[in-house]
N, C-alpha and C positions, 0 to 999 in steps of 0.2 A: 426446388428442393434447396439447390447448394446457395443459393442466395437467400433465402432462409435460414441459413444454418449461418452464415455471413454475418447479417441482419443479427440475429440472436448472441453471435459473438460481441458484435459492435455492443447491443444492449446491455447485457454482461457488462463489458466492461467500464460503461459508464454508470452503471449500478454498483460496480465498483469504488469507481472514482467519488461520486455521491456518499458513500457510505464512509472513506476513508476522508474527506472535508469531515462528513458531519462529528465524525467518531474523534478526529483530531484537535477540531477544534472545541470538545468536550474536554478533552485529553488537557488540552492549555489553559481551559478555563479554570479546571480544577488541581492543578500543579503551580500552573503560572510560571514565570522566568526562574524563580528560585527552585523549582523543583523539576523544570526540565533540564536545568545546566547545570552542571559542576562550576562550585561558586566563582564568581569575575571570568571564566570562559565562555567559550561556544563549543564546550565538549558535551553530548547531553547525559545528564543523568542516567543513574538503571531507573529509576523509575519511567521514567519515558522510554527505556528502551523496552521494558517489560510492556508498558501500554501499547506502543508500537506495533508489536509484536501480535501482541490479542488484537488490535484492530486490524490489522493486517490481515490474519486469521476469520476475522468475521465478514471484514469486507469480500474477502476470497469467497469467501461458500455461502456467502447472499447474491456474488455474483452468477455464480456457478450454477443454485437456481433458478436465478432469474432466465439464463441462459439456456439452460436444459428446458423450461417451461416452454419457452419461446420457439427454440431449434427445432427442426422437423426430427431429428436423427440427433445420437452421441456423436456425429462430426462437427457438429455443433460446439460443442463443449472443446472438442480437441485443437478446435478454429481460435476459440478461447486463453486457453493453453501455451498454443505456439504464437499467439498476439503477448501473452502475459511475459512470457521468457523470451521471446525479443526486444521489446521495451525495458522489459528489466534490466537484462545483461546491456543493451545499450546504454543504460543512464548510469551503469557501475561503471564502463569501461569508458566514458566522455568523460574526461577532467574538467571538476569542479573547483572551481578558484576558493581556497578554504576563506573564511572570514579571520582575519588577526587580530592582534591585540585585547583587551580586555573588554570584557561583554559588560555594556553599561545594565544598572538594574531596573533601568524603567524600558525592556525592549517590548517592542510588541510583537502579535504573532506573524503579521508577513515579514519583518525584519529577522526573525527568530526561524523560521520556514527558510529563508535564505542565506542564513548562515551559520545553521549547526552544523556542527560536526561529529558527523554517525561515525560509529568503530564500522571499518573494513569489512568486517564479520559478519554484519552487520545488513550491511548492504546484497553480501551475497546471499545472505539467507533469505533476505525477501521472497526473489524468486519461488526460493523453493515453497516458503507459506503460500505463497499465491497460488502454484501450483496443487497442493496437498488440500490446500483450502477448497479451491474450484473444483478438485474432483469429487471429494469429498458434499459436498454442496448439490453437485449435479447426480447424485446417487441414485436415491431412491425413486427422482424421475428420471433416470436413463431405464430401469433395472422394468 
């Protein structure tokens, strides 16, 4: 039973990552570099921030549904929430080398991902979005 819950949390996390990658790629295609960043800088624009908040919630919601469907009981969802919290907080606390200098106009998605400077408050909001999304996504299936 516990092994199934752990497997459900891992599968739910994989679902989150897959959805985040797909929707973030789509958002990048829609906004491009000019809509994703402040002019000439690596600071993300408000359109990217709003889009990433929505994408984060959708990814977490779907991951929560997947986890709840695979899990033996509600503990699978709690494991996924714990996993999200630990990984999110660790990623916020580990300093990342910030990109410096002006941003070129023709930046690719991979370079943008590696160089983007998000506001600190958004980095701390992401774990909250993840927990709420997973919890709401799993809610009906846990009942």
